[in-house]
VEXDREN-2710 file (C-alpha; in Angstrom, 1 decimal):
% VEXDREN-2710
k/r/px/py/pz
1/UNK/89.9/89.9/82.6
2/UNK/86.7/89.0/84.4
3/UNK/85.8/91.0/87.5
4/UNK/85.0/88.9/91.1
5/UNK/81.2/89.3/90.3
6/UNK/80.2/88.8/94.1
7/UNK/82.4/91.5/95.2
8/UNK/80.8/94.9/95.5
9/UNK/82.4/98.1/96.0
10/UNK/82.6/99.2/99.5
11/UNK/83.5/101.5/102.4
12/UNK/83.1/100.4/106.0
13/UNK/84.3/98.5/109.3
14/UNK/84.7/94.3/109.6
15/UNK/84.9/93.1/112.9
16/UNK/88.2/91.0/114.1
17/UNK/88.2/88.8/117.1
18/UNK/84.8/89.3/118.0
19/UNK/85.3/92.8/118.8
20/UNK/88.2/95.3/117.2
21/UNK/86.5/97.1/114.3
22/UNK/89.0/97.3/111.5
23/UNK/88.4/99.8/108.6
24/UNK/88.7/99.5/105.1
25/UNK/87.9/100.4/101.5
26/UNK/87.8/98.3/98.7
27/UNK/86.7/97.6/94.6
28/UNK/85.8/94.5/92.8
29/UNK/88.1/93.8/89.8
30/UNK/90.3/91.4/87.8
31/UNK/93.1/89.9/89.9
32/UNK/95.8/90.0/91.0
33/UNK/94.1/92.4/93.2
34/UNK/95.9/94.8/95.2
35/UNK/96.2/94.7/99.2
36/UNK/97.7/98.2/100.4
37/UNK/99.8/98.1/103.4
38/UNK/100.3/101.5/104.8
39/UNK/103.2/102.8/107.1
40/UNK/103.7/103.4/110.8
41/UNK/101.1/106.0/112.2
42/UNK/99.9/106.1/108.6
43/UNK/96.4/105.9/107.4
44/UNK/94.3/104.2/104.1
45/UNK/93.8/108.0/103.3
46/UNK/97.7/108.5/102.5
47/UNK/98.4/110.2/99.2
48/UNK/100.1/107.1/97.7
49/UNK/97.2/104.5/98.9
50/UNK/94.7/106.8/97.6
51/UNK/96.8/107.3/94.2
52/UNK/96.8/103.5/93.5
53/UNK/93.2/102.3/94.6
54/UNK/92.2/105.5/91.7
55/UNK/95.2/104.2/89.5
56/UNK/93.7/100.2/90.2
57/UNK/90.1/101.5/89.6
58/UNK/90.7/103.2/86.4
59/UNK/92.0/99.9/84.8
60/UNK/89.1/97.7/86.7
61/UNK/91.6/96.0/88.9
62/UNK/90.6/94.6/92.7
63/UNK/91.5/96.8/95.4
64/UNK/91.8/96.7/99.2
65/UNK/93.4/99.3/101.5
66/UNK/92.7/99.8/105.6
67/UNK/93.9/100.7/108.7
68/UNK/95.3/98.8/111.1
69/UNK/94.6/98.5/114.9
70/UNK/95.2/101.9/116.6
71/UNK/95.7/103.6/112.7
72/UNK/93.3/105.8/110.9
73/UNK/89.4/104.9/111.3
74/UNK/90.1/101.4/113.0
75/UNK/89.6/100.8/116.9
76/UNK/92.6/100.8/119.2
77/UNK/95.3/102.6/120.3
78/UNK/98.5/102.6/118.3
79/UNK/100.8/102.2/121.5
80/UNK/99.3/98.7/121.9
81/UNK/99.7/97.9/118.6
82/UNK/103.1/95.3/117.9
83/UNK/104.4/93.7/114.5
84/UNK/102.8/90.7/115.0
85/UNK/99.3/92.3/115.6
86/UNK/99.5/94.5/112.6
87/UNK/100.6/91.4/110.4
88/UNK/97.2/89.3/111.9
89/UNK/95.5/92.3/110.8
90/UNK/96.7/92.3/107.4
91/UNK/96.4/88.2/107.3
92/UNK/92.7/89.0/108.6
93/UNK/92.0/91.2/105.7
94/UNK/93.7/89.0/103.0
95/UNK/91.8/86.0/103.7
96/UNK/88.2/87.7/104.5
97/UNK/88.1/90.6/102.3
98/UNK/90.1/89.5/99.2
99/UNK/89.9/86.1/96.9
100/UNK/92.7/84.8/94.7
101/UNK/96.3/85.9/93.9
102/UNK/97.0/89.5/95.6
103/UNK/99.8/91.6/94.8
104/UNK/101.0/93.5/98.3
105/UNK/102.2/96.6/98.3
106/UNK/103.8/98.0/101.2
107/UNK/104.7/101.4/102.4
108/UNK/107.4/101.8/104.8
109/UNK/105.9/99.6/107.9
110/UNK/104.0/97.7/105.4
111/UNK/107.0/96.6/103.5
112/UNK/107.9/94.6/106.6
113/UNK/104.4/93.5/107.0
114/UNK/104.2/92.6/103.3
115/UNK/106.6/90.1/103.2
116/UNK/105.7/88.5/106.7
117/UNK/102.3/88.7/105.0
118/UNK/103.4/86.5/101.9
119/UNK/105.6/84.2/104.3
120/UNK/102.7/83.0/106.1
121/UNK/100.1/82.8/102.6
122/UNK/102.6/81.6/100.1
123/UNK/99.7/80.4/98.1
124/UNK/98.1/83.8/97.9
125/UNK/100.6/86.1/96.8
126/UNK/101.4/86.9/93.2
127/UNK/103.9/89.8/94.1
128/UNK/105.5/92.4/96.3
129/UNK/106.2/95.9/95.6
130/UNK/107.6/98.1/98.8
131/UNK/108.2/101.7/99.2
132/UNK/111.0/102.8/101.6
133/UNK/110.7/99.2/103.1
134/UNK/111.1/99.5/107.1
135/UNK/112.0/96.1/107.6
136/UNK/113.2/96.0/111.2
137/UNK/113.0/99.3/111.5
138/UNK/112.3/98.9/115.5
139/UNK/116.2/97.5/115.7
140/UNK/117.2/100.9/113.7
141/UNK/115.4/102.8/116.1
142/UNK/116.4/101.4/119.3
143/UNK/120.0/100.9/118.2
144/UNK/120.7/104.0/115.9
145/UNK/118.4/106.5/116.8
146/UNK/117.6/106.3/120.2
147/UNK/120.6/107.7/122.5
148/UNK/121.4/106.2/125.7
149/UNK/119.5/108.7/127.3
150/UNK/116.5/107.8/125.4
151/UNK/117.5/103.9/125.8
152/UNK/117.3/103.9/129.7
153/UNK/113.8/105.9/129.3
154/UNK/112.4/102.9/127.5
155/UNK/113.5/100.4/130.2
156/UNK/112.2/102.7/132.8
157/UNK/109.5/103.8/131.5
158/UNK/108.2/101.2/129.1
159/UNK/107.8/104.0/126.4
160/UNK/109.5/106.9/124.7
161/UNK/107.6/110.0/123.4
162/UNK/109.5/110.7/119.9
163/UNK/108.4/113.9/117.4
164/UNK/107.0/113.0/114.2
165/UNK/109.3/114.3/111.1
166/UNK/106.8/114.8/109.3
167/UNK/105.0/117.5/111.1
168/UNK/102.7/115.4/112.6
169/UNK/101.8/114.9/116.6
170/UNK/104.6/113.2/118.8
171/UNK/104.0/109.0/119.2
172/UNK/105.4/106.8/121.6
173/UNK/107.7/104.0/120.7
174/UNK/107.2/101.3/123.5
175/UNK/109.5/98.8/124.9
176/UNK/106.4/95.8/124.3
177/UNK/106.8/97.0/120.2
178/UNK/110.4/96.9/120.0
179/UNK/110.8/93.6/122.4
180/UNK/107.6/91.7/120.3
181/UNK/109.0/92.8/116.8
182/UNK/112.7/90.6/117.7
183/UNK/110.0/87.4/116.6
184/UNK/109.8/89.1/113.2
185/UNK/113.1/90.3/112.1
186/UNK/114.1/89.3/108.7
187/UNK/117.3/90.7/108.0
188/UNK/119.3/88.5/110.3
189/UNK/118.6/85.5/108.6
190/UNK/120.3/83.6/105.9
191/UNK/117.5/83.9/103.4
192/UNK/114.0/85.0/103.5
193/UNK/111.4/82.4/102.0
194/UNK/109.7/84.2/99.6
195/UNK/109.4/83.2/95.6
196/UNK/107.6/85.7/94.2
197/UNK/108.6/88.8/92.7
198/UNK/109.7/91.2/94.9
199/UNK/110.5/94.8/93.8
200/UNK/111.5/97.9/96.1
201/UNK/111.6/101.3/95.8
202/UNK/113.9/103.7/98.5
203/UNK/114.9/107.3/98.0
204/UNK/118.4/108.0/98.8
205/UNK/118.0/111.3/101.7
206/UNK/115.9/108.9/103.3
207/UNK/116.3/110.3/106.9
208/UNK/114.1/107.2/108.6
209/UNK/115.4/104.5/106.9
210/UNK/118.4/104.0/105.3
211/UNK/118.3/102.8/101.9
212/UNK/120.8/100.4/102.0
213/UNK/118.1/98.6/104.0
214/UNK/116.2/97.5/100.7
215/UNK/119.7/96.1/99.3
216/UNK/119.8/94.2/102.3
217/UNK/116.4/93.0/101.6
218/UNK/117.1/92.4/98.0
219/UNK/120.1/89.6/98.9
220/UNK/118.0/88.3/101.8
221/UNK/115.0/87.0/99.6
222/UNK/114.8/83.8/97.8
223/UNK/113.3/84.8/94.9
224/UNK/115.7/86.1/91.7
225/UNK/113.2/88.2/90.4
226/UNK/114.1/91.2/92.3
227/UNK/114.3/94.6/91.3
228/UNK/115.6/98.0/93.5
229/UNK/114.9/101.2/92.4
230/UNK/117.0/103.8/94.2
231/UNK/115.5/107.9/93.8
232/UNK/118.6/109.8/94.5
233/UNK/116.5/112.6/95.9
234/UNK/113.6/111.0/97.4
235/UNK/113.0/111.2/100.9
236/UNK/111.1/108.4/103.0
237/UNK/107.6/109.6/101.9
238/UNK/107.9/109.1/98.3
239/UNK/104.6/111.3/97.6
240/UNK/105.5/114.0/95.5
241/UNK/103.8/114.0/92.2
242/UNK/106.9/112.5/90.8
243/UNK/107.8/110.0/93.2
244/UNK/103.8/108.8/93.0
245/UNK/104.5/108.5/89.1
246/UNK/107.2/106.7/89.7
247/UNK/105.2/104.2/91.9
248/UNK/102.0/104.0/89.5
249/UNK/105.0/102.9/86.2
250/UNK/106.8/100.5/88.4
251/UNK/103.1/98.8/89.6
252/UNK/102.1/98.6/85.8
253/UNK/105.8/97.0/84.9
254/UNK/105.5/94.3/87.7
255/UNK/101.4/93.5/87.3
256/UNK/102.5/93.0/83.5
257/UNK/104.5/90.1/84.2
258/UNK/101.4/88.7/86.0
259/UNK/99.0/86.3/84.7
260/UNK/95.4/88.1/85.2
261/UNK/92.0/86.7/86.2
END
């Protein structure tokens, strides 16, 4: 295990597209490194991101976490974000702040972003671990969670303000977010062309994204190395101490199967 000497521990910002500053924290170490991809309206300071960061640092593994456009310490307003834009952020970070193979760990929205990133950079990805993967969540929001009145408001106003079921401030779901996301839907595909291990953790009490989403995803990915772990009393966040321990144990089992450099 040889650390990457030219990568230094850092916390700061990097400029994308000559104008947008994206905030990040990274640590050097052996590879495969880890790129953590957070959830919708979450930040790189979330419980899971920080726990996995500490876990990897303690073992000398390279780690990078960051805030998407409109999230946390990064520039922009989340209402201006789209699935394509946030995937572009992930690719930018992968290309500019990591080297060698990476394990993508995606939470909620980050699971969707992880899969799109892996499809765009297949030669850079060693494995994927998703927590409460919110694949195609925009369709679920529009078709299931929104009622007729909300859908009419979306068409009329271009946005619907929704409560944060986790106690935060209400936030907007925009028509542009839902419409643009249809270019990136995965579950309607006959097969998802990913050929690295894809492991999934999902709580069966998830009120945001049905746990069956992970089963559907497991069926669609092309790779055979797929594992689905269901937590019977787990909710969407999966941030309780025992959930975090489950995450770290699953990550260690996944990483143990990969060649380190």
